[in-house]
C-alpha positions in Angstrom: -131.1 17.8 68.4 -133.4 16.6 71.2 -132.7 19.9 73.1 -133.4 22.1 70.1 -130.2 24.1 70.5 -129.6 24.5 66.8 -126.9 23.2 64.4 -124.6 20.7 66.1 -121.4 22.2 64.7 -122.2 25.7 66.0 -123.3 24.5 69.4 -120.2 22.3 69.8 -118.0 25.2 68.6 -119.0 27.2 71.7 -117.8 24.4 74.1 -114.8 25.1 76.3 -112.8 22.4 74.5 -114.5 22.4 71.1 -114.0 19.3 69.0 -112.3 19.6 65.6 -114.5 20.3 62.6 -113.5 16.9 61.1 -114.6 15.1 64.3 -118.0 16.8 64.1 -118.4 16.1 60.4 -117.5 12.4 60.8 -119.8 12.0 63.8 -122.7 13.5 61.8 -121.8 11.2 58.9 -122.0 8.2 61.2 -125.4 9.3 62.5 -126.7 9.6 59.0 -125.3 6.2 58.0 -126.9 4.5 61.0 -130.2 6.2 60.2 -130.4 8.5 63.3 -130.5 11.7 61.3 -132.6 12.3 58.2 -130.5 14.1 55.6 -133.6 14.9 53.5 -135.2 17.0 56.3 -132.1 19.0 57.4 -130.7 16.4 59.8 -133.8 16.0 61.9 -133.9 13.1 64.3 -135.5 10.0 63.0 -137.5 7.8 65.4 -134.5 5.6 65.7 -132.3 8.7 66.5 -134.8 9.8 69.2 -134.5 6.4 70.9 -130.7 6.3 70.4 -130.4 9.7 72.1 -132.0 8.3 75.3 -129.5 5.4 75.6 -126.2 6.0 77.3 -124.2 3.7 74.9 -122.4 4.1 71.6 -124.9 4.6 68.8 -123.8 1.3 67.0 -124.4 -0.7 70.2 -127.6 1.2 70.9 -129.0 0.4 67.4 -128.1 -3.3 68.0 -130.0 -3.2 71.3 -133.1 -1.6 69.8 -133.2 -4.0 66.9 -132.7 -6.9 69.3 -135.7 -5.8 71.3 -137.8 -5.3 68.2 -137.0 -8.8 66.8 -137.3 -10.6 70.2 -133.7 -11.8 70.5 -132.5 -9.4 73.2 -130.6 -12.0 75.3 -127.9 -12.8 72.7 -127.8 -9.2 71.7 -127.2 -8.1 75.3 -124.3 -10.6 75.5 -122.7 -9.2 72.2 -123.3 -5.6 73.3 -121.6 -6.3 76.7 -118.6 -7.9 74.9 -118.4 -5.0 72.4 -118.7 -2.3 75.1 -115.3 -2.9 76.5 -111.9 -3.6 75.1 -110.5 -7.1 75.1 -109.1 -8.4 78.4 -106.5 -10.3 76.4 -105.0 -7.1 74.9 -102.1 -5.5 76.7 -100.0 -2.6 75.5 -96.4 -3.5 74.8 -95.1 -0.9 77.3 -97.3 -2.3 80.1 -96.7 -6.0 79.7 -94.2 -6.2 82.6 -96.7 -5.0 85.1 
């Protein structure tokens, strides 16, 4: 949306390894739920969506970071975002436990 390339589904459909249509649909639904896309104006980026597009993190973590900065509680939010950004160090797959 920030590059003004057109509809997300058609642009992604031209990719070398295009994602499935259900993956694109669920991603757009998530962006609408979070408030990054405005469904009333043909999925235009909201101000929140514009800021989320500039952050190199998952949109859920990005929204948490933005709201943490707005409400002045960025330090605990950064700690939670760092913990949520990676999988648990205590999790090990069953087939890799012997290593």
